[in-house]
N, C-alpha and C positions, 0 to 999 in steps of 0.2 A: 661718801657712803651710801648715797641713794641708789644708787645702780645697783649695790648688792642687794639692796631690799628690793627692788623692781625685779632681779634676777632669781631669787629665791621664789617671789610671788609667782612669777610665771612657770617656775616647774614646777609648784606645787598645784596649779590649774591644769598643767598637763598629764600631772599624774592622776589627779582625779578626772576630769572631765574624758579623756582620749578612749578609757577603758569603759567608760559608759556608754559613748557612742558605740562602740564596736559591740558590745552587748546587744543593745538596743537593734543595731542593723541585722542582726543573725536571729531575733526573736522569730519563734515558731509559729504565732501568731500572725505576724506580719508575713510574713514569706508566702508567694502565692500557691506552692503545690502543697504545702502542707495546712493551709487555712480551713477551718471547718465549712468553708463554702463550697472550695475548692474540692474537698472530699468527696462532699455531696454530689457536686458534677459528675466527678469521674466514675462512682458508683451508681448512677442513678437512681441513689435512694433507694436502691433494692435492699431487702434483706435474704440474704441466701441460709440456705441448711448448710452446717458444718459438714464440709467434703471429708470424706475418709479417702485415704490413700490411695485405695483398691478401686476406689467408685470409677465406671467407664462415665464417656462421653456419649451423648445422643445426637446424632445428625439430623436435625429435623426440619423441614420446609416450612417454612412462616408464610404462609399465602396470603398475611397483611404485609410482610417487608418483601415477600416475592424474591427471598433467598433462603439459602440454607442456613442456618446457625449450629453453633455446637453447644449443647448443654450440659451439665452434670444430670446424672440419671436423676438423684431424688429432685432437685432442682424442676425438672422438667416434669416431675409427677406432681409438684404442687401445682404448676399452672393447668394441668390436664384436670386434677381434679375440681379446680377451681371454674373451670370452663365447662364442665359436664355435669356437674352436680350442685345442687344450692348450698352455698356455706350454711342456712339455717336446719339444716338436714342434723339427724342425731350424728355424735361423733363415731358412733361403732359402725354406721352406714357410710360414713364419710373413709371409715379406716378401709372398709369393704372395696369402695370406690378405687382407692389410693393401690389396694392390691392389684385389683383387676387393671388397672391403666399401666401399673407398673409390668405387669405378666404380658400386657399386649405389646408395649416397647419391646422388652427382653426377648420376647417370640419374633420380632422382626429385625431387630439388630444384627448387622452383618458380622458384630463382634462376636457374636455367639453362632454365628453359622445361619442367622435368619436372611430372608430374602430381600429385607429391605421395603421401602415404599415402592409400589409398583407404577404410580404416576411421575414420581421423583426418585429417579434411578441412583442419583448420587445423594440420596437421604435415607435413614432408617425408617422415620416415619415422617407423615405430614401432618398440618394443624388443621385439616378439614374432617368437622367431626362424620360426614356423609363418607369420607374413605377410611382414616386410618381411625384417630380421634381427637376430638377439637382440645386446643391448647390457647390460654391467653399470657399475655406478658403482665408483669407486674405496674406496668403501666394502665393496662385496660383494666385490672383488678381495681386502682385507684378510682378510673371512672365510673365502672360500674357500681361500684359500693360505697363511693364517698365516705360520708363520716363513719361509715362501719366500716371501711376499709381495715383497720388495724385489728380489730377483734375476727374479722372473718379471716384475713392472712393467718392470725396466729391459731385459730382453730384448724383450719386447713394442714397448717405447716406441723401442729401437732399430732393427727394423723396420720401424717405422711411418715414424720419421725417416729411413732410409734408402732410402724409396720415397715420401717426399715429395711430394705432387701428382701422382703415375704414376697412371693409370687405363688401362683394357682399350678399345680402340677397334676398330669395324670402319667402315672407308670412312670415317674420320676422327667418328664419333659414339659414344658411349660407348656400350658393349652391354648387354641385358638380363642381367643376370647369374644363374647357377643354380650353386649347387655343393652336394655333401652329404658324408656322412661317410665311406662304404666301398661301395665299388661291388663287382660280383662278379665283377670280373676285367676288364670293359668297361662304360664308360659307356654311358648312354642317348643315343638320339636326342632332343630336345625335342618332338617331333612325335608320339614314343611316350608321353610322361607328359602333356602339355600339349595345348592346342586348337591351336596352331600351331607349324609348324617354323622355325627360324631358321637360318641360312646358316653361322652361327659355331658350331654344335653340330652332332655326328652322334657315330658309334660308336667309341670308341678305345679302346684296349688299356690295363689300369690293373693293372701285375704287384705283385707284393710286398705284398699285403693280407692274404694267408692268416691271418696272425699276430693280425690286429685281433681284441680281444674280442666286435664283435660282427659278424664276416665270416658266422661260423653260429651259428643259435639256433633252439630247437624250440620252438611254442606248440600248448600242448595243452589240447582243450576234450572235454568228456562228448559223447557223441550227440547227450543231451537239449540241452544250453547251444548247441551249433553251431547246431540247428535253431531255436532260441528267436530268437537271434541274428538269422540269415538271414530268419526268417519277419515279424520286428518292421520288418523293410525293404523284402521282398519279399513281402506277405501273400498272395498268389495263386499263390506256388509251390506245388507239391505235395510238397515234401520233406517225408520223414517220416525219425524217428529208426532206424528198422530198416533194415540193410543199407545203409549210406551209399554204399559203396564202388561200387554201382551207379547211384546218382545224379548221382556229382559225377565230370565228364571235364573235364581242360585241353583246350579247342578251340583255341588259336593261340598263339604265342610271338612277341615282337618281334623286331627283328634282335639285340640284344644278349642275347637268351637269356632274358629275363624273360617272364612271362606276360603276355598282350594279352588274351586272353577265356578264361573259364571259366564251364562251362555246371553250373548246382546246380539241382538238381531242375526240370530243362526250362527254367529261366530263364537267358540269356545274359548274362554279367556281365562288365564291365572289370577287366582285374587290377587296375586302379590304385583301383576302387571298391571291391572284394573285399578289398585290402590294409587300407584304412582301417576297412572293414566289421568285419573282426577285429583291428587294431591291430596289423598284422605290421608287419617292420622294411622289408620291399622287398616290390617285385613279382614276384622270383624266387624262389617257394614251389614245394613238391613235397608230395603228401599221402602219410600212412601209417594205414592204418585198421586196428585195431585192435577187439576184440570190443565193448567198452563208450565206444569214444574216438574220437577222429580226431587224429592229431599233423600238425602242418604244418611242415615246416624250411624255414627261410628263409636265403638268401645274400646278404650287403650288408646296407648300412643307409640308406636315404634313396631318395628318388627316383631316385637315378643320373645326373642331369643335370650336366652341366659338370665342374668340379673335383670328384675326389674328394680329401678332405683326408686322410687314409691314405694313399691314391696319392702325394699331392704329398710327405707327408714322406719316404716311401721314395725317390722321386725326388732329394731335397736330399740324402739319405746316400749317392747313388750319384754326387755331387758334380755335381747339376745346378744352375744359378739359379732365381732365382724367374721369369726370364722365359721359361727353359727351359720349366718347368711351365707358365706360363700359356697358353704357344704350343702345348702337347702338349695339353692340354684344351680351349683354344677356337681352334678351325680359322680362319684366313686373318686372325689379327688382329693389332694393334699393342699395345706396351705404351709409353706417353706420357705427358709432361706434358698436364696438361690446362687448355686455354686460358681 
């Protein structure tokens, strides 16, 4: 009879143990593809805005990765706002920046009849601030913000979500977007800086920027260095290092108080060209001549056209909404959902 007992015990063990092994073997915690660590690796720990079914993709040339990447429009806007405006700015200023960034992208997107990025024909936009507009990845945000990453990301994400789909239009079309860091107290007309004037750009007051760290800055050059830089670009100039004060004169100013033309060593140069030649912050500059050097004092930072980001933040602190801000800096426009 003992062999019957052994058989019964063996059957009981099989019935109890084998299913337990089967269940354990397929536990989602232990499988590679479904473990929490694996999910994080697959998604790059990214926190994305919930995508709507009709949301288009933006083809962006990433100058860091040196390739074109496809991004959902609103995710792209998050990266653009994070790159272009300090997360410490007021929420309404960030919203204004989000709408401006979205408008710039939609204006360029081939899906909506845009010309795309001229420097990268395979892309709608690029991530270079000097050409299209800046953009940074989630990974770069973490590097930039460190322990403030989560709070800063959520704030920018909120600004983008609360303006989802909204753009700046003029006569029902997206505008050509320009914005800058800090004005000299007044914005510049587009025609002062670029080859063509646009009806929604003009000279408007932009108060409250005097405390910005880049509002005033001085650039110093030795007399020899100043001459060397100028003659490299304008070799026919008769400029020499002795008595520079007698050889340099501001010829004219724009309506916004910036330098329109300056005469240097008998050569007339546009204020915009002079600014880039010497790496100045703006075209609102003045000269101070010393014995062996020339000092150039600048006011403002950037080309001065369109929304001043520091000015937008000041307006937000005064209680203005993002729509108020945009309608102040862009004349005759509407802020509406993109169709």
